[in-house]
Each structure stands twice: as C-alpha cells, then as structure tokens.
C-alpha positions in Angstrom: 17.3 7.1 -4.7 13.7 5.1 -5.4 10.7 7.4 -4.6 9.0 4.8 -2.7 11.5 4.0 -0.3 12.8 6.5 3.0 15.4 8.7 2.0 19.1 8.3 1.4 22.4 8.6 0.1 24.5 5.4 -0.9 27.5 7.8 0.6 26.0 8.5 3.3 29.3 9.6 5.1 28.6 13.1 2.8 25.6 13.7 5.2 27.8 14.6 8.0 30.7 16.0 5.7 27.9 18.5 3.9 26.0 19.2 7.0 28.9 20.2 8.6 30.2 22.6 5.9 26.6 23.8 5.5 26.8 25.2 9.7 29.5 27.5 8.4 28.4 29.0 4.8 26.1 31.9 4.4 22.2 30.3 3.3 22.0 30.8 -0.4 18.7 31.7 -2.2 18.5 28.3 -3.9 20.5 24.9 -3.0 22.3 24.1 -6.4 25.2 21.7 -7.7 26.7 24.7 -8.7 26.6 26.3 -4.8 27.3 22.1 -3.8 30.3 21.9 -5.8 31.7 25.7 -5.7 30.7 27.0 -1.9 30.7 24.0 -0.4 33.7 22.8 -2.3 32.0 18.6 -3.0 33.4 18.4 -6.3 32.9 14.1 -6.5 29.6 13.0 -8.5 28.4 11.2 -5.1 27.8 13.9 -3.3 24.8 15.1 -5.6 22.5 12.9 -4.0 22.5 15.3 -1.1 20.2 17.2 -3.1 17.1 15.0 -3.5 18.0 13.6 -0.3 17.5 17.2 1.4 14.7 18.0 -0.6 13.1 14.5 0.7 13.9 15.3 4.6 12.2 18.8 4.1 15.6 20.9 3.8 15.3 21.8 0.9 12.1 23.0 -1.2 11.4 21.3 -4.7 12.6 24.5 -6.4 16.1 24.0 -4.3 14.9 26.9 -2.0 15.9 26.1 1.7 13.4 25.9 3.6 12.5 27.0 7.5 13.7 24.0 8.5 17.3 24.7 6.7 17.6 27.8 8.3 16.8 27.0 12.2 19.3 23.6 11.7 22.0 27.0 10.6 20.9 28.2 14.2 24.0 28.8 16.4 21.8 27.4 19.6 22.8 24.0 19.4 19.3 22.9 20.9 17.4 25.2 18.3 19.3 23.5 15.3 18.8 20.1 16.8 15.3 20.3 17.4 15.3 21.3 13.1 17.2 18.0 12.4 14.8 15.8 14.6 11.9 17.8 12.5 13.8 16.2 9.2 13.7 12.7 10.3 10.2 12.7 11.2 9.3 14.4 8.1 11.8 12.3 5.8 11.0 9.0 7.6 7.6 9.4 8.5 6.8 6.1 6.9 9.2 3.8 9.6 7.8 6.8 12.2 4.2 5.3 11.8 5.6 2.0 12.8 7.5 2.7 15.4 6.8 6.0 17.1 10.1 6.2 18.8 12.3 5.2 16.2 15.1 7.3 17.0 15.5 5.1 19.9 16.5 2.3 18.3 19.6 0.5 18.0 21.2 -0.4 14.2 19.9 -3.6 14.5 15.8 -3.0 15.6 16.2 -0.1 13.1 17.4 -2.4 10.5 14.5 -4.6 11.2 12.0 -2.1 11.3 13.0 -0.7 7.7 13.4 -4.0 6.3 9.9 -5.0 7.3 8.2 -1.8 6.1 10.4 -1.3 2.8 10.2 -5.3 1.8 13.5 -5.0 1.0 15.8 -8.2 2.2 18.0 -7.9 4.8 21.2 -7.8 2.8 20.4 -5.3 0.7 22.5 -2.6 0.0 19.8 -0.3 -0.2 18.5 -1.1 2.9 22.0 -0.7 4.4 21.8 2.5 2.9 18.6 3.8 4.0 19.7 3.0 8.1 22.9 4.3 7.8 21.6 7.7 6.5 19.0 7.7 9.5 21.6 7.6 11.7 24.0 9.4 10.3 21.8 12.3 9.7 20.3 11.4 14.1 23.8 13.0 14.7 22.9 16.2 14.4 19.1 15.7 15.8 17.9 16.7 19.3 15.0 14.9 21.0 15.7 15.6 24.1 15.6 18.9 24.0 11.5 18.6 24.2 11.8 17.7 27.9 13.7 21.0 28.9 10.4 23.2 29.6 9.4 20.4 31.6 12.5 19.5 33.5 12.0 20.4 37.0 8.3 18.7 36.9 8.2 16.0 38.9 5.0 14.0 40.0 2.8 15.5 42.6 3.6 13.8 46.3 1.1 11.6 47.5 -1.9 13.6 49.4 -2.3 12.3 53.3 -3.9 9.5 54.6 -7.6 9.8 54.6 -9.4 10.6 57.4 -12.4 8.4 56.8 -14.5 11.1 55.1 -11.9 11.5 52.1 -11.1 8.2 49.8 -8.4 10.4 47.7 -5.7 9.6 49.7 -5.5 5.9 48.9 -7.3 5.3 52.4 -10.9 4.9 53.4 -13.1 3.7 56.6 -15.9 0.9 56.1 -17.5 0.4 58.5 -14.9 1.1 60.8 -12.4 -1.2 58.9 -9.1 0.7 57.2 -9.0 0.1 53.3 -6.1 1.2 51.0 -4.7 0.3 48.1 -1.0 0.6 46.2 -0.5 1.3 42.8 2.5 0.0 40.6 2.9 1.9 37.4 4.9 0.5 34.5 6.0 3.8 32.9 6.7 3.4 29.0 10.6 3.3 27.3 10.4 6.8 26.2 11.9 10.8 26.7 8.6 12.1 25.6 7.6 14.3 28.6 3.9 14.3 27.2 3.8 11.1 27.8 4.4 11.4 31.2 2.3 14.4 31.5 -0.8 12.4 30.3 -0.7 9.4 32.5 0.0 11.8 35.6 -3.2 13.4 34.3 -5.3 11.0 33.9 -4.1 9.2 37.4 -5.0 12.3 39.3 -8.9 12.8 37.2 -9.2 9.0 37.8 -7.9 7.4 40.3 -6.6 9.9 43.1 
C-alpha cells in the first residue's frame, strides 16, 4: 500500500471479517501479527496488511496500540460504534473528503471518479479499485446519520403571523396603504448533516425573517 495513496487492502474482504472478530475479542495491549494470527485466527498473508491499513485510518497507533477509536468501535452501543468508524473514514480518507465533504454519500461510480481525480490513478487500476472497495467495506460499519439524533425532533419554526402594517417580519407590510408580500424559495442541499440545516435557518431568521 503506497503511503501517498488513500488506505486500502487488496484483499479488502478481510476488513469486514477482521473487524467482526475485533468486536467480539478483548482489546489487546498491542495489535500485532501474533494477535491477528493467534487470537483472531487470520493466518493468511493477505490479512497481515490489515495492520498498516488500521494504522492509517486511526484504529491502531503507530506502535500498534489500539486507539480510542478502536475502543469506541467495540462499544456495544451500535450508534457509538458506528460513529467511531465514521471518524476513522474521515481521518484515513481526509484527502478525498477535502475534495467532497459528503464522500460517504456517493455511489460507487461517483466515488471511483473522485478517487481517480485525487490520486491520478487510471480508472482500470487495481489499486484504485482496491481503494474504492476498502472505503465501501469499512463504511458498512459506519454511522453518519447518528449525528442527526440530537436534532431529530427539531423542525423549522412556523412562519410568524401576517404583518399588521407596523411590523414587516411576517413577510408582509403596508406601504402607503398598499399590501406587499414576498415568497422565499429555498433549495436545501442533499445532506444528512443537521448542522448544515441549523446554519441555513439561523441565517434566515437573522437576516430575512
């Protein structure tokens, strides 16, 4: 795995299998080859590349010590576990996220295009395919929608009552006895990030309403 490329495993199917075992096994003092082969039972040489992969996405430290993200991933709370992997994706694939803030929402074809653009790899490159598949495989464990939980009950405030001629915050006013009104057509971005919507409605309240 080239250091200047996003993290990937050629045998990307092992990402799913190893992480599933990690969830059930105790957290080791160091995540070593001996632990991977002896404790988790992955004796094939292709599985060994999980260790540098896990280091690059922030699950294991440079010395092999499991990180906070590793421990959070093992949390029995599915949301907390998913948030840890979402953070690992954004850490490991930060170069791709700089190109597209909502990279995890893209389909395989669009994701492949972004990876090809950022890395300069040919679209038929085996490394490019491995990067895309490694990202998508790791994403199966991630939970990005959980960031909306705290604001799940929030709804846009109802429009204020029509103005009475002295207050124009309701979208209507009287000028010289003539009623004026306006309509705002708002096109919201295609995102699951509640912070984006909070910022939009805050700006509307402060500047227009």
